[in-house]
N, C-alpha and C positions, 0 to 999 in steps of 0.2 A: 569690150572696149579697152583701149590702152589706158585711157585716163578716165577717172570717174570721181564722183563726189561722194564722200562718206560723212559721217557725223561722229562726234566724240562719243565713244561707247561707255558712258558713265551715267547711270540714272540719277536724276534730280541735280545734275550739275551742268545742264546745257546752257542756261543763262540765269542771271540774277535779276529779279524785278524789285522795283520800289513803288510803293503806292503813296499817293498824296491826299487820300481821302476823296478824290473825285471819282467819276464813273470809270476812268481808265487808269491802269497802272502802267508806268513808263518802263519799258524794258531797256536794259543797258546794252545787250548785244547777245549774239549767238555764235558759239564756236563751231566752225565747220572744219572738216578735214579734206584737203585736196590731195588725192592719191595720183601720183605720176609714175610712169614706168621709165626707168633709166635705160639708156642705150649705150652701155660701155663697150669700149674696144676689148679684144681678148685679154690684153695686158691689164686693163682697168678692171675687168671682171675678176681676174685672179687676185688683184690687190684688194678689192672690195670684200671678196670672200674671206681672205686671210685676216682682214680687219675685223670682221664679225667674229671669226673664230677666236682671235686674240682677246677681243673685248669680253666675250662670254666665258673664256677660260678664267680671265681676271674676276669676272662677276661670280663664278662658282667658288673661287678662292675666298672672296669677300663674304659670300653667303655662308660658308662653313664657319667663319668667325662670327658673323652676325647671329647665327642660330643659337649660340650659347651666350651672346652678349646681353647685358642688362639694359644698355642704352643703344638703341638702333637708329637714332636720328642721324641724318646724313653727316653733320659736322662731327659728331662723336665717332662715327665709323671712320671718317676721313683722318682724324688724328691718329687712329690706331693702325690703319692698313694702307694709307696713301703711299708710303715708301715702297712697300711690297708690290703694290699694283703697278706703280711707275717702273719698278725694276724689271717687270715683265716685258717692257718695250713700249708701253703707252706713254704718250706725251701728257703734260700736266692736265690740260682741260679734258681730254678723253678719259683720263683716269678718274677725275672728279665725277664725270657723267656716269661712269660704270659704278662707282660707289653710290651715287644718287639712285641709280636704277635698282640696286639691290635694296636700299633703304625703302624705296617706294613699294617694292614687291612685298617686303615684310609688313609694311603698314597696311597694304591691301589685304594680305592674309589675315592679319589681326582683326581688321574690320569685318571680314567675312566670318571669322570664328565667333566674334562677339554678336553678330547679327543672326547666328544660327544657320548660316548657309551651308555648313558642313555637319549639321545635326547638333545634338546636345553634347555637352562635355563628356558624357558617359558613353557616347556612341563610338563604334570602331572607326568610322570614317573621320570623326573629329580627332581621335587620338593619332590616327595615321598621318593626317595633314599636319597637326601641331608637333608631332614627334620627330620630324626629319627636316633637314635643311632644304631650302628651295634650290632646285637645280634648273639651270638655264641651258637650253639646247645650244649646240655650237653655232647654229645659224639663227638664233633668236634675234629679234629686233634690237637696235641700239639707238638711243637718242643722241642727237648732235645739236649743240646750240650754234649761235652765229659766229662764235670764235673757231668752230671746227667746220662749219659748212656755210657757204655763201651762194646766193642765187644770182645768176646773170639772166634776168627775165628776157631782155631783148634778144639774146643769143640762144635762149633755151638750153642753157648749160648750167652746171653747178661746179663748185670747187669744194672738195671735201678732203678731210684728213684721212690718211690711210697708213698702214704699216710701211708703205714705200715713200712716205712723205706726203706733202700736200699735192693732191691730184687735181689738175685743172681740166676744164673743157670736157667734163663728163655730160654727154647729151641726154636730154629727156624729151619725150614727145607729149604734147599737150595742145588742146584746142584754144583758140584765141580768147574765148570768154573765161577759160580757166586761167590763162595768163593774167587776166585782169584781176582775178581773185588772188593770185599769188602775190600781186603787188601789195596787198594788205596783210601779207603773212607776218606773224609775230611769234617769237619764242622758238621752241624746239621743233626740229623735224626728225622723224624716225626713219632710219634705214632698215628696210624690211626685205628679207629673202623668201620668195615663195615660188614653188614649182619651177625652179631653175632661173628665175628672173629677179632683178632687184627693183624695189620701189621706194619712193620717198613719200611719207605721209606728212604733209605740212599743215600746221594749224593756222586757220584764218578767222579773224573776227569780222562778223557781218552784223549790220543793223538788224534789230528785231522789231517786229510791229508792237504797237501798244497792246498790253495784255487786257483781255476782256475780263470784266468783273461780272460773274454769273448772277442770276436771280437768287435772292436770299431765301431759298427753300430747296428741297431735294430735286424739284423739277428743273432747277438750274444746272443739274449735273447729269451727264450721260454715264450711267454705270456699265462697266464692262466685266463680265464673268468669264474667266478662262477655264477651259475644261478639256477632257480627253475625247469624248464623242463629238462635241461641238467645240471647236477651238476657241470661239468667242461668241458670246451672246450679249447684246446691249439692251438697255431699256427702250430704245427706239425700234428694236426688231419686232416683227410680228411673229409670235411663237409658232403660228401655223404655217409660216412661209419663210423658214430660215434659209439663208443662202447655201445652196448645195456645194459651192466651191470650197467651203471650209466647215460645213456642218454635215455630220452624218457619214454617208457612204463614201464620198469621193476621196477624202484624205485618209480615212480608215483603210479603204481598199489598197491605196498606194502604200500605206505603212505595212500592211500585211505582205504585199508583194515584195517589198524591199527586205523585210525580215526573212522571208523564205529564201530569197536569193543570197542574202548575206550568210545564212546558216549553211546553205549548200557549199558555198565557196570556202567557208571556214573548215568544213569537214574534209575537203580535198587536200588543202594544206600545201600544195606545190607552189613554186615561185610564181608561176603564171597565174594561179588562183589568187595569190596574195596581191599581185599587181592589179588584177581585175577587182579584187575586194577594195583596194585603195581607191581605184577609179570610181567604183560604185559608191563608196562612202562620200566622195566629193560630190557626186551627182545628187545624192540624198541631201547633202548640206545645201547645195544650190537650190534644190526644189523647196526645202523648208524656208530658206531665206526669201525666195520669190513669193511664196504663199504669205509669209509674214508681212512682206512689203505691201502686197495687195490688200490684205486684211486691215493692217494699220492705216493705210491710205483711206479705205472705206470708212473706218470708224472716225477718223479725224474729219472727214468730209461731212459725216452725219452731224457731228458736234458743231461744225462751222455753220451748217444750214440752220440749225436751231438755236445758235448762240449759247451753247452750253460749255461748261467745263467738263473735263473727263476724269472719272474716278476708275482706276484699274486695280485689280487685286494683285498683290505681291506673292508670287508663288516660290520665292527664294527658299531653298532648303526643304521643299515639300517632299522630296524623295526620302528624306530621313524622318519626316514628321508623321507620315500617314502610312497605314497598312493597306495594301491593295492586293487583289488577285494577281496571279502571275501574268496573265495576258494584259491586264491593266498596267502593271509595272513596265512591261515592254513598251506599251504605247506612251506611257508617261516619259520614259527615257528617250524615246525617239523623236521628241519634238522640243524646239528651242523656245520655251515659254519666256524665259528672261529676255531673249532677243526680241520677241514680239512686244513685250511690255516696254522695252527700251525704245523700239521703233515708234510705238504709239506716243511715248513721252516726248521724243525729240521732234516728231512731226507736229504734235499739238503745240508745243512751245514755240516752234518756228512759225506757226500760224497765229500765235498770240492767244492761245487757249491755256488756261490754268490746268494743271494736272495734279491729282492727288493719288499716291500709291497706298492702297488700303490693305491692312491685315485681314485676310479672308476668314478668320476664325468665326465660326457659327453662322456665316452668311448663307450657307446652303441649307441650314435646318431651322432658320428663323423666319417666321411669317412677316412679310413686309407690311401687311395690313394691320395686324394687332400686336406684333412683337413677340408672340409665343414661340419659345425655342424648345424644340424637341426632335430627337433623332427620328422618331416615328412619323414626323411630318413628311419626310421624304419617302414616298411609297415605292418609287422606282427611279431609274436614272432620269426620266423625263417628267414624272408626275409628282407634284407637291400638293398635299391636302392637309390644311392646318387642323390640328386636333383641338385648337382653342376656339377659333371663330368659323371654321368650316370653309375658308377660302380655298379654291382649287385652281390650279394653273400650271404653266410650265415651270419646272424646278429651276432651270438655269435663268429664266426671266425673273423669277422671284429673287434669286441671288443677286442679279444685276441691280434690281431695285434697292436691295439692302446696301450694296456697294455704293450706289448713288447717294443714299442717305448719309452714309458714313463720310463720303467725300464732302458733302455740304457741311457736316459737323466739324470735320477736321480743318476745312478751309476757313470756317468762321473762327475757330480757335486760333489758327495761325495769323489771321488778319486782325484780331482784337487789339485795340490800342487803349482800352479803358484802363486808367491807372488804378493801382490799388490804394484805397484810402488810408491815410496815415492815422494812427490812433490819436484821439484828442489829447491835448496837453492838460496835465493836471497840476494844480498849484502845489508846490512843495512846502 
C-alpha cells in the first residue's frame, strides 16, 4: 500500500489514562502515525535528498560534541553548537530540530543503558554502545515542525523547507479516510527515506475508548509468555492445542530455511549475492512483522472476549542476560520480540485494555500453584513438574499464569490511592 497507518513505536507511552474510582478509567487519547508516500518531481526529489544529507551531517557534528558533554539537554546543546550548525547552511528552525534530534537520541540511549537493554555495565556490548558517539546515516529521518512543514490537505500537497528554500506543492498520495485523520494532525512530522522513496510520518491524536478495569484477582489478567519454540502462549490457550501458526514447527522451519539461505549467500560474497541477501533480509523482516501482527491481534481479541487486562513479559536485553545453546541463540536473534510486545501493547490500549509489562525473572521455574521456585521444576522445554506440590503441566502455560499473577499485583500497586497515615501528634 502507498499509505498506511502505523502506531507510535514506544512501549508504555501510547496514551495516558486517569481513573476516578469508578468502574471505568477515562482515556485521554491515542497517538497514531499516518504514513504517506510523497510524490516529488525529479527536482524536488534531489532537494529532499540533499536536505536529509545536510541535516544528518549537522547531527553527526552535534553528536560528536554531545558525546563528551556533561549536559545533553536540548537547550544546553543549542547554546553550545547552534551557531556551528546554522553555519552549515541550515535555517534557524531546522538547526534547532537537528539539535533536538541529537539530544533525544542520547536520552534514548541513556534510558536503554539504564534499563539493561544493552546488558550489564561490565558487558562488551554495553561498553561498545556507551563508549562511542551516536552516528546518523546520511539518509536518516529528520523531524519537521509546523514552522518548517505545512500540509495542504485539500490539495494533497505539502510545503517543506529544503536546502533550496521553501519547496511548495510537493504531492502525496492518500486515501480519503486518511485525509480526515490528517486534519487532526498535531506536532512534528518526520521525513523518512526508505528504498528510494520519501515518506512523511505524521502524528495524529485520536480518541481512545474508556479503559477496562479488570477483576481484582489474577483471573482478571491474560498472561502472555514469549518464547523461542512457541512465540507466545497465554493463560487462555489450551496447552494440548497450541496454534500451529506461531507454535512449534511452522515458524521454526521458516527460521531454519532463512538461516540456511542467509549463510549460503554470505559465503558467496559477490555483489549479486549481497543484493539477494539484502532482499532476503527485508523479506524475513516483513514475514516476522506479519506474524507478530497476526499473533498480537489474536491475543488482544482473546482478552477482549473475556474482559481481561494483558500482562506480557519484557524480554528487553535478554540476549545479554541469558546463556543459550548456539542454535537457540540464532533463533532468539532471528525474531523481533520487542516488536511483538509493542504491538500487543498498542493494540490492547487502543481497545481500552490495560497492559502490564512484566519482568520475567523466575516465571519459568516457579510453580503457579504453590509458588515453589526451583530450576529442577522445568524437566524439559515443554514439561513442568513442581518438586514442591507435584503439579504437572505445560511449562509455557505455567509461566503465563505466573505473568498474569504479577500483572494483577503490579496493577493493584499502580492503582492504589490509599494515603499513608501521618504519625500522631504528641504534646511538646
